[in-house]
PDB file of N, CA, C and O in Angstrom:
ATOM      1  N   MET A   1      -7.452 -23.820 -30.865  1.00  0.00           N
ATOM      2  CA  MET A   1      -6.219 -23.297 -31.399  1.00  0.00           C
ATOM      3  C   MET A   1      -6.355 -21.817 -31.758  1.00  0.00           C
ATOM      4  O   MET A   1      -5.423 -21.038 -31.554  1.00  0.00           O
ATOM      5  N   LYS A   2      -7.531 -21.425 -32.300  1.00  0.00           N
ATOM      6  CA  LYS A   2      -7.745 -20.030 -32.650  1.00  0.00           C
ATOM      7  C   LYS A   2      -7.696 -19.136 -31.414  1.00  0.00           C
ATOM      8  O   LYS A   2      -7.156 -18.030 -31.457  1.00  0.00           O
ATOM      9  N   THR A   3      -8.266 -19.627 -30.314  1.00  0.00           N
ATOM     10  CA  THR A   3      -8.265 -18.840 -29.074  1.00  0.00           C
ATOM     11  C   THR A   3      -6.847 -18.635 -28.571  1.00  0.00           C
ATOM     12  O   THR A   3      -6.504 -17.540 -28.126  1.00  0.00           O
ATOM     13  N   LEU A   4      -6.025 -19.661 -28.634  1.00  0.00           N
ATOM     14  CA  LEU A   4      -4.637 -19.547 -28.198  1.00  0.00           C
ATOM     15  C   LEU A   4      -3.891 -18.539 -29.055  1.00  0.00           C
ATOM     16  O   LEU A   4      -3.091 -17.761 -28.535  1.00  0.00           O
ATOM     17  N   LEU A   5      -4.136 -18.540 -30.353  1.00  0.00           N
ATOM     18  CA  LEU A   5      -3.498 -17.585 -31.250  1.00  0.00           C
ATOM     19  C   LEU A   5      -3.942 -16.161 -30.929  1.00  0.00           C
ATOM     20  O   LEU A   5      -3.125 -15.240 -30.913  1.00  0.00           O
ATOM     21  N   LYS A   6      -5.230 -15.982 -30.675  1.00  0.00           N
ATOM     22  CA  LYS A   6      -5.732 -14.658 -30.312  1.00  0.00           C
ATOM     23  C   LYS A   6      -5.127 -14.184 -29.002  1.00  0.00           C
ATOM     24  O   LYS A   6      -4.694 -13.036 -28.898  1.00  0.00           O
ATOM     25  N   LEU A   7      -5.092 -15.059 -27.995  1.00  0.00           N
ATOM     26  CA  LEU A   7      -4.544 -14.676 -26.698  1.00  0.00           C
ATOM     27  C   LEU A   7      -3.062 -14.339 -26.781  1.00  0.00           C
ATOM     28  O   LEU A   7      -2.612 -13.377 -26.159  1.00  0.00           O
ATOM     29  N   SER A   8      -2.308 -15.110 -27.532  1.00  0.00           N
ATOM     30  CA  SER A   8      -0.873 -14.829 -27.639  1.00  0.00           C
ATOM     31  C   SER A   8      -0.624 -13.539 -28.419  1.00  0.00           C
ATOM     32  O   SER A   8       0.301 -12.794 -28.097  1.00  0.00           O
ATOM     33  N   SER A   9      -1.427 -13.271 -29.425  1.00  0.00           N
ATOM     34  CA  SER A   9      -1.297 -12.019 -30.172  1.00  0.00           C
ATOM     35  C   SER A   9      -1.627 -10.824 -29.285  1.00  0.00           C
ATOM     36  O   SER A   9      -0.924  -9.813 -29.313  1.00  0.00           O
ATOM     37  N   ALA A  10      -2.682 -10.936 -28.508  1.00  0.00           N
ATOM     38  CA  ALA A  10      -3.063  -9.855 -27.607  1.00  0.00           C
ATOM     39  C   ALA A  10      -2.005  -9.648 -26.530  1.00  0.00           C
ATOM     40  O   ALA A  10      -1.682  -8.508 -26.194  1.00  0.00           O
ATOM     41  N   ALA A  11      -1.468 -10.719 -25.992  1.00  0.00           N
ATOM     42  CA  ALA A  11      -0.425 -10.601 -24.974  1.00  0.00           C
ATOM     43  C   ALA A  11       0.820  -9.944 -25.542  1.00  0.00           C
ATOM     44  O   ALA A  11       1.461  -9.145 -24.858  1.00  0.00           O
ATOM     45  N   ALA A  12       1.173 -10.264 -26.776  1.00  0.00           N
ATOM     46  CA  ALA A  12       2.340  -9.643 -27.403  1.00  0.00           C
ATOM     47  C   ALA A  12       2.120  -8.148 -27.605  1.00  0.00           C
ATOM     48  O   ALA A  12       3.029  -7.352 -27.367  1.00  0.00           O
ATOM     49  N   ALA A  13       0.937  -7.762 -28.038  1.00  0.00           N
ATOM     50  CA  ALA A  13       0.639  -6.344 -28.247  1.00  0.00           C
ATOM     51  C   ALA A  13       0.669  -5.581 -26.937  1.00  0.00           C
ATOM     52  O   ALA A  13       1.213  -4.479 -26.872  1.00  0.00           O
ATOM     53  N   VAL A  14       0.097  -6.150 -25.903  1.00  0.00           N
ATOM     54  CA  VAL A  14       0.086  -5.492 -24.594  1.00  0.00           C
ATOM     55  C   VAL A  14       1.499  -5.364 -24.051  1.00  0.00           C
ATOM     56  O   VAL A  14       1.847  -4.332 -23.478  1.00  0.00           O
ATOM     57  N   THR A  15       2.310  -6.385 -24.220  1.00  0.00           N
ATOM     58  CA  THR A  15       3.685  -6.350 -23.744  1.00  0.00           C
ATOM     59  C   THR A  15       4.483  -5.264 -24.450  1.00  0.00           C
ATOM     60  O   THR A  15       5.270  -4.562 -23.816  1.00  0.00           O
ATOM     61  N   LEU A  16       4.290  -5.121 -25.744  1.00  0.00           N
ATOM     62  CA  LEU A  16       5.026  -4.105 -26.492  1.00  0.00           C
ATOM     63  C   LEU A  16       4.645  -2.688 -26.086  1.00  0.00           C
ATOM     64  O   LEU A  16       5.491  -1.794 -26.091  1.00  0.00           O
ATOM     65  N   LEU A  17       3.390  -2.477 -25.737  1.00  0.00           N
ATOM     66  CA  LEU A  17       2.923  -1.131 -25.415  1.00  0.00           C
ATOM     67  C   LEU A  17       2.858  -0.840 -23.926  1.00  0.00           C
ATOM     68  O   LEU A  17       2.521   0.280 -23.540  1.00  0.00           O
ATOM     69  N   ALA A  18       3.166  -1.797 -23.091  1.00  0.00           N
ATOM     70  CA  ALA A  18       2.965  -1.637 -21.657  1.00  0.00           C
ATOM     71  C   ALA A  18       3.790  -0.519 -21.053  1.00  0.00           C
ATOM     72  O   ALA A  18       3.324   0.148 -20.129  1.00  0.00           O
ATOM     73  N   ALA A  19       4.982  -0.293 -21.534  1.00  0.00           N
ATOM     74  CA  ALA A  19       5.864   0.686 -20.913  1.00  0.00           C
ATOM     75  C   ALA A  19       5.936   1.996 -21.681  1.00  0.00           C
ATOM     76  O   ALA A  19       6.860   2.777 -21.453  1.00  0.00           O
ATOM     77  N   CYS A  20       5.018   2.263 -22.562  1.00  0.00           N
ATOM     78  CA  CYS A  20       5.052   3.494 -23.342  1.00  0.00           C
ATOM     79  C   CYS A  20       4.581   4.667 -22.509  1.00  0.00           C
ATOM     80  O   CYS A  20       3.522   4.610 -21.885  1.00  0.00           O
ATOM     81  N   GLY A  21       5.366   5.728 -22.500  1.00  0.00           N
ATOM     82  CA  GLY A  21       4.987   6.947 -21.802  1.00  0.00           C
ATOM     83  C   GLY A  21       5.737   7.126 -20.509  1.00  0.00           C
ATOM     84  O   GLY A  21       6.193   6.167 -19.888  1.00  0.00           O
ATOM     85  N   THR A  22       5.854   8.382 -20.117  1.00  0.00           N
ATOM     86  CA  THR A  22       6.557   8.694 -18.870  1.00  0.00           C
ATOM     87  C   THR A  22       5.648   9.335 -17.834  1.00  0.00           C
ATOM     88  O   THR A  22       5.975   9.342 -16.647  1.00  0.00           O
ATOM     89  N   THR A  23       4.519   9.870 -18.261  1.00  0.00           N
ATOM     90  CA  THR A  23       3.587  10.473 -17.310  1.00  0.00           C
ATOM     91  C   THR A  23       2.409   9.532 -17.084  1.00  0.00           C
ATOM     92  O   THR A  23       2.204   8.577 -17.833  1.00  0.00           O
ATOM     93  N   VAL A  24       1.651   9.818 -16.054  1.00  0.00           N
ATOM     94  CA  VAL A  24       0.478   9.004 -15.747  1.00  0.00           C
ATOM     95  C   VAL A  24      -0.494   9.018 -16.931  1.00  0.00           C
ATOM     96  O   VAL A  24      -1.049   7.984 -17.302  1.00  0.00           O
ATOM     97  N   GLU A  25      -0.688  10.193 -17.513  1.00  0.00           N
ATOM     98  CA  GLU A  25      -1.632  10.315 -18.618  1.00  0.00           C
ATOM     99  C   GLU A  25      -1.185   9.517 -19.837  1.00  0.00           C
ATOM    100  O   GLU A  25      -1.994   8.846 -20.478  1.00  0.00           O
ATOM    101  N   GLN A  26       0.111   9.592 -20.156  1.00  0.00           N
ATOM    102  CA  GLN A  26       0.626   8.857 -21.312  1.00  0.00           C
ATOM    103  C   GLN A  26       0.503   7.351 -21.104  1.00  0.00           C
ATOM    104  O   GLN A  26       0.095   6.620 -22.007  1.00  0.00           O
ATOM    105  N   ARG A  27       0.857   6.901 -19.920  1.00  0.00           N
ATOM    106  CA  ARG A  27       0.785   5.460 -19.651  1.00  0.00           C
ATOM    107  C   ARG A  27      -0.658   4.979 -19.610  1.00  0.00           C
ATOM    108  O   ARG A  27      -0.951   3.870 -20.055  1.00  0.00           O
ATOM    109  N   ALA A  28      -1.570   5.805 -19.076  1.00  0.00           N
ATOM    110  CA  ALA A  28      -2.986   5.432 -19.073  1.00  0.00           C
ATOM    111  C   ALA A  28      -3.524   5.341 -20.497  1.00  0.00           C
ATOM    112  O   ALA A  28      -4.289   4.432 -20.821  1.00  0.00           O
ATOM    113  N   ALA A  29      -3.119   6.289 -21.350  1.00  0.00           N
ATOM    114  CA  ALA A  29      -3.586   6.289 -22.737  1.00  0.00           C
ATOM    115  C   ALA A  29      -3.072   5.079 -23.505  1.00  0.00           C
ATOM    116  O   ALA A  29      -3.838   4.423 -24.211  1.00  0.00           O
ATOM    117  N   THR A  30      -1.785   4.776 -23.375  1.00  0.00           N
ATOM    118  CA  THR A  30      -1.258   3.618 -24.099  1.00  0.00           C
ATOM    119  C   THR A  30      -1.811   2.316 -23.533  1.00  0.00           C
ATOM    120  O   THR A  30      -2.022   1.354 -24.271  1.00  0.00           O
ATOM    121  N   GLY A  31      -2.045   2.287 -22.232  1.00  0.00           N
ATOM    122  CA  GLY A  31      -2.668   1.106 -21.637  1.00  0.00           C
ATOM    123  C   GLY A  31      -4.084   0.909 -22.145  1.00  0.00           C
ATOM    124  O   GLY A  31      -4.506  -0.216 -22.413  1.00  0.00           O
ATOM    125  N   ALA A  32      -4.819   2.012 -22.276  1.00  0.00           N
ATOM    126  CA  ALA A  32      -6.192   1.930 -22.785  1.00  0.00           C
ATOM    127  C   ALA A  32      -6.216   1.460 -24.236  1.00  0.00           C
ATOM    128  O   ALA A  32      -7.064   0.655 -24.621  1.00  0.00           O
ATOM    129  N   LEU A  33      -5.285   1.962 -25.036  1.00  0.00           N
ATOM    130  CA  LEU A  33      -5.225   1.526 -26.439  1.00  0.00           C
ATOM    131  C   LEU A  33      -4.878   0.046 -26.546  1.00  0.00           C
ATOM    132  O   LEU A  33      -5.494  -0.694 -27.314  1.00  0.00           O
ATOM    133  N   ALA A  34      -3.901  -0.369 -25.779  1.00  0.00           N
ATOM    134  CA  ALA A  34      -3.518  -1.784 -25.819  1.00  0.00           C
ATOM    135  C   ALA A  34      -4.638  -2.668 -25.285  1.00  0.00           C
ATOM    136  O   ALA A  34      -4.909  -3.740 -25.827  1.00  0.00           O
ATOM    137  N   GLY A  35      -5.283  -2.210 -24.222  1.00  0.00           N
ATOM    138  CA  GLY A  35      -6.396  -2.977 -23.658  1.00  0.00           C
ATOM    139  C   GLY A  35      -7.570  -3.079 -24.610  1.00  0.00           C
ATOM    140  O   GLY A  35      -8.209  -4.127 -24.707  1.00  0.00           O
ATOM    141  N   ALA A  36      -7.859  -1.981 -25.319  1.00  0.00           N
ATOM    142  CA  ALA A  36      -8.947  -2.001 -26.293  1.00  0.00           C
ATOM    143  C   ALA A  36      -8.642  -2.973 -27.422  1.00  0.00           C
ATOM    144  O   ALA A  36      -9.512  -3.727 -27.859  1.00  0.00           O
ATOM    145  N   ALA A  37      -7.406  -2.949 -27.888  1.00  0.00           N
ATOM    146  CA  ALA A  37      -7.008  -3.870 -28.962  1.00  0.00           C
ATOM    147  C   ALA A  37      -7.109  -5.320 -28.486  1.00  0.00           C
ATOM    148  O   ALA A  37      -7.622  -6.185 -29.196  1.00  0.00           O
ATOM    149  N   ALA A  38      -6.617  -5.568 -27.289  1.00  0.00           N
ATOM    150  CA  ALA A  38      -6.677  -6.931 -26.745  1.00  0.00           C
ATOM    151  C   ALA A  38      -8.122  -7.366 -26.531  1.00  0.00           C
ATOM    152  O   ALA A  38      -8.473  -8.511 -26.817  1.00  0.00           O
ATOM    153  N   GLY A  39      -8.961  -6.465 -26.031  1.00  0.00           N
ATOM    154  CA  GLY A  39     -10.370  -6.790 -25.817  1.00  0.00           C
ATOM    155  C   GLY A  39     -11.085  -7.119 -27.109  1.00  0.00           C
ATOM    156  O   GLY A  39     -11.910  -8.031 -27.158  1.00  0.00           O
ATOM    157  N   GLN A  40     -10.767  -6.372 -28.158  1.00  0.00           N
ATOM    158  CA  GLN A  40     -11.397  -6.637 -29.459  1.00  0.00           C
ATOM    159  C   GLN A  40     -10.938  -7.971 -30.023  1.00  0.00           C
ATOM    160  O   GLN A  40     -11.736  -8.727 -30.577  1.00  0.00           O
ATOM    161  N   VAL A  41      -9.651  -8.258 -29.882  1.00  0.00           N
ATOM    162  CA  VAL A  41      -9.131  -9.523 -30.409  1.00  0.00           C
ATOM    163  C   VAL A  41      -9.722 -10.703 -29.651  1.00  0.00           C
ATOM    164  O   VAL A  41     -10.107 -11.704 -30.255  1.00  0.00           O
ATOM    165  N   ILE A  42      -9.793 -10.589 -28.347  1.00  0.00           N
ATOM    166  CA  ILE A  42     -10.263 -11.709 -27.529  1.00  0.00           C
ATOM    167  C   ILE A  42     -11.787 -11.844 -27.589  1.00  0.00           C
ATOM    168  O   ILE A  42     -12.312 -12.933 -27.820  1.00  0.00           O
ATOM    169  N   GLY A  43     -12.494 -10.724 -27.378  1.00  0.00           N
ATOM    170  CA  GLY A  43     -13.946 -10.797 -27.301  1.00  0.00           C
ATOM    171  C   GLY A  43     -14.657 -10.621 -28.620  1.00  0.00           C
ATOM    172  O   GLY A  43     -15.697 -11.235 -28.858  1.00  0.00           O
ATOM    173  N   GLY A  44     -14.100  -9.780 -29.489  1.00  0.00           N
ATOM    174  CA  GLY A  44     -14.694  -9.578 -30.799  1.00  0.00           C
ATOM    175  C   GLY A  44     -15.962  -8.753 -30.811  1.00  0.00           C
ATOM    176  O   GLY A  44     -16.708  -8.774 -31.790  1.00  0.00           O
ATOM    177  N   ASN A  45     -16.219  -8.014 -29.719  1.00  0.00           N
ATOM    178  CA  ASN A  45     -17.408  -7.167 -29.711  1.00  0.00           C
ATOM    179  C   ASN A  45     -17.116  -5.870 -28.966  1.00  0.00           C
ATOM    180  O   ASN A  45     -16.059  -5.724 -28.352  1.00  0.00           O
ATOM    181  N   THR A  46     -18.051  -4.937 -29.022  1.00  0.00           N
ATOM    182  CA  THR A  46     -17.841  -3.619 -28.424  1.00  0.00           C
ATOM    183  C   THR A  46     -17.683  -3.689 -26.917  1.00  0.00           C
ATOM    184  O   THR A  46     -16.856  -2.974 -26.350  1.00  0.00           O
ATOM    185  N   GLU A  47     -18.449  -4.526 -26.267  1.00  0.00           N
ATOM    186  CA  GLU A  47     -18.370  -4.651 -24.804  1.00  0.00           C
ATOM    187  C   GLU A  47     -16.971  -5.085 -24.367  1.00  0.00           C
ATOM    188  O   GLU A  47     -16.425  -4.540 -23.408  1.00  0.00           O
ATOM    189  N   ALA A  48     -16.399  -6.045 -25.051  1.00  0.00           N
ATOM    190  CA  ALA A  48     -15.051  -6.521 -24.719  1.00  0.00           C
ATOM    191  C   ALA A  48     -14.013  -5.438 -24.995  1.00  0.00           C
ATOM    192  O   ALA A  48     -13.038  -5.311 -24.254  1.00  0.00           O
ATOM    193  N   THR A  49     -14.215  -4.663 -26.049  1.00  0.00           N
ATOM    194  CA  THR A  49     -13.285  -3.584 -26.378  1.00  0.00           C
ATOM    195  C   THR A  49     -13.292  -2.516 -25.302  1.00  0.00           C
ATOM    196  O   THR A  49     -12.232  -2.060 -24.873  1.00  0.00           O
ATOM    197  N   VAL A  50     -14.472  -2.114 -24.862  1.00  0.00           N
ATOM    198  CA  VAL A  50     -14.587  -1.092 -23.816  1.00  0.00           C
ATOM    199  C   VAL A  50     -14.017  -1.608 -22.493  1.00  0.00           C
ATOM    200  O   VAL A  50     -13.301  -0.885 -21.801  1.00  0.00           O
ATOM    201  N   ALA A  51     -14.329  -2.840 -22.147  1.00  0.00           N
ATOM    202  CA  ALA A  51     -13.794  -3.413 -20.910  1.00  0.00           C
ATOM    203  C   ALA A  51     -12.268  -3.483 -20.962  1.00  0.00           C
ATOM    204  O   ALA A  51     -11.604  -3.176 -19.972  1.00  0.00           O
ATOM    205  N   GLY A  52     -11.713  -3.877 -22.089  1.00  0.00           N
ATOM    206  CA  GLY A  52     -10.268  -3.928 -22.244  1.00  0.00           C
ATOM    207  C   GLY A  52      -9.640  -2.559 -22.123  1.00  0.00           C
ATOM    208  O   GLY A  52      -8.573  -2.418 -21.524  1.00  0.00           O
ATOM    209  N   ALA A  53     -10.285  -1.540 -22.684  1.00  0.00           N
ATOM    210  CA  ALA A  53      -9.768  -0.181 -22.594  1.00  0.00           C
ATOM    211  C   ALA A  53      -9.761   0.319 -21.156  1.00  0.00           C
ATOM    212  O   ALA A  53      -8.806   0.968 -20.729  1.00  0.00           O
ATOM    213  N   VAL A  54     -10.807   0.023 -20.416  1.00  0.00           N
ATOM    214  CA  VAL A  54     -10.878   0.442 -19.017  1.00  0.00           C
ATOM    215  C   VAL A  54      -9.795  -0.246 -18.192  1.00  0.00           C
ATOM    216  O   VAL A  54      -9.072   0.403 -17.438  1.00  0.00           O
ATOM    217  N   VAL A  55      -9.693  -1.542 -18.339  1.00  0.00           N
ATOM    218  CA  VAL A  55      -8.691  -2.294 -17.576  1.00  0.00           C
ATOM    219  C   VAL A  55      -7.279  -1.842 -17.962  1.00  0.00           C
ATOM    220  O   VAL A  55      -6.434  -1.647 -17.089  1.00  0.00           O
ATOM    221  N   GLY A  56      -7.023  -1.676 -19.242  1.00  0.00           N
ATOM    222  CA  GLY A  56      -5.706  -1.236 -19.697  1.00  0.00           C
ATOM    223  C   GLY A  56      -5.360   0.161 -19.225  1.00  0.00           C
ATOM    224  O   GLY A  56      -4.222   0.420 -18.836  1.00  0.00           O
ATOM    225  N   GLY A  57      -6.321   1.058 -19.255  1.00  0.00           N
ATOM    226  CA  GLY A  57      -6.080   2.426 -18.783  1.00  0.00           C
ATOM    227  C   GLY A  57      -5.761   2.478 -17.298  1.00  0.00           C
ATOM    228  O   GLY A  57      -4.851   3.192 -16.876  1.00  0.00           O
ATOM    229  N   VAL A  58      -6.501   1.731 -16.521  1.00  0.00           N
ATOM    230  CA  VAL A  58      -6.242   1.681 -15.073  1.00  0.00           C
ATOM    231  C   VAL A  58      -4.881   1.045 -14.794  1.00  0.00           C
ATOM    232  O   VAL A  58      -4.119   1.529 -13.957  1.00  0.00           O
ATOM    233  N   ALA A  59      -4.589  -0.031 -15.496  1.00  0.00           N
ATOM    234  CA  ALA A  59      -3.303  -0.705 -15.294  1.00  0.00           C
ATOM    235  C   ALA A  59      -2.145   0.194 -15.709  1.00  0.00           C
ATOM    236  O   ALA A  59      -1.120   0.235 -15.027  1.00  0.00           O
ATOM    237  N   GLY A  60      -2.292   0.903 -16.802  1.00  0.00           N
ATOM    238  CA  GLY A  60      -1.238   1.817 -17.242  1.00  0.00           C
ATOM    239  C   GLY A  60      -0.997   2.936 -16.253  1.00  0.00           C
ATOM    240  O   GLY A  60       0.150   3.278 -15.964  1.00  0.00           O
ATOM    241  N   ALA A  61      -2.067   3.508 -15.733  1.00  0.00           N
ATOM    242  CA  ALA A  61      -1.924   4.585 -14.753  1.00  0.00           C
ATOM    243  C   ALA A  61      -1.355   4.069 -13.439  1.00  0.00           C
ATOM    244  O   ALA A  61      -0.563   4.753 -12.790  1.00  0.00           O
ATOM    245  N   ALA A  62      -1.754   2.876 -13.049  1.00  0.00           N
ATOM    246  CA  ALA A  62      -1.299   2.332 -11.764  1.00  0.00           C
ATOM    247  C   ALA A  62       0.156   1.905 -11.790  1.00  0.00           C
ATOM    248  O   ALA A  62       0.788   1.823 -10.737  1.00  0.00           O
ATOM    249  N   THR A  63       0.701   1.631 -12.964  1.00  0.00           N
ATOM    250  CA  THR A  63       2.083   1.163 -13.037  1.00  0.00           C
ATOM    251  C   THR A  63       3.073   2.270 -13.375  1.00  0.00           C
ATOM    252  O   THR A  63       4.231   1.987 -13.679  1.00  0.00           O
ATOM    253  N   THR A  64       2.637   3.519 -13.327  1.00  0.00           N
ATOM    254  CA  THR A  64       3.545   4.616 -13.583  1.00  0.00           C
ATOM    255  C   THR A  64       4.531   4.746 -12.430  1.00  0.00           C
ATOM    256  O   THR A  64       4.120   4.890 -11.279  1.00  0.00           O
ATOM    257  N   PRO A  65       5.836   4.696 -12.729  1.00  0.00           N
ATOM    258  CA  PRO A  65       6.809   4.815 -11.645  1.00  0.00           C
ATOM    259  C   PRO A  65       6.820   6.224 -11.069  1.00  0.00           C
ATOM    260  O   PRO A  65       6.684   7.206 -11.799  1.00  0.00           O
ATOM    261  N   ARG A  66       6.979   6.311  -9.783  1.00  0.00           N
ATOM    262  CA  ARG A  66       7.055   7.614  -9.127  1.00  0.00           C
ATOM    263  C   ARG A  66       8.469   8.163  -9.282  1.00  0.00           C
ATOM    264  O   ARG A  66       9.454   7.440  -9.132  1.00  0.00           O
ATOM    265  N   ARG A  67       8.545   9.429  -9.578  1.00  0.00           N
ATOM    266  CA  ARG A  67       9.861  10.077  -9.722  1.00  0.00           C
ATOM    267  C   ARG A  67      10.228  10.763  -8.418  1.00  0.00           C
ATOM    268  O   ARG A  67       9.389  11.359  -7.742  1.00  0.00           O
ATOM    269  N   ARG A  68      11.475  10.661  -8.097  1.00  0.00           N
ATOM    270  CA  ARG A  68      11.964  11.338  -6.890  1.00  0.00           C
ATOM    271  C   ARG A  68      12.214  12.796  -7.194  1.00  0.00           C
ATOM    272  O   ARG A  68      12.747  13.121  -8.255  1.00  0.00           O
ATOM    273  N   PRO A  69      11.841  13.685  -6.284  1.00  0.00           N
ATOM    274  CA  PRO A  69      12.115  15.110  -6.526  1.00  0.00           C
ATOM    275  C   PRO A  69      13.620  15.354  -6.502  1.00  0.00           C
ATOM    276  O   PRO A  69      14.351  14.733  -5.730  1.00  0.00           O
ATOM    277  N   ARG A  70      14.062  16.252  -7.342  1.00  0.00           N
ATOM    278  CA  ARG A  70      15.507  16.553  -7.412  1.00  0.00           C
ATOM    279  C   ARG A  70      15.890  17.646  -6.473  1.00  0.00           C
ATOM    280  O   ARG A  70      17.060  18.020  -6.406  1.00  0.00           O
TER     281      ARG A  70
END
């Protein structure tokens, strides 16, 4: 039950921060922060926090929408 609570809390935090930012850098930064928080909640150690930050940063940068030139 504790694991389910941790996972749902981490998923809620990631969902809230997933779309923050308009540039690649902003989205990568917010993704890294959310990933680090989720990694710490789920894993509870430094390795999980760093892994979460890396995954979140990459995911944030990869999901940045491309803007059409005006």
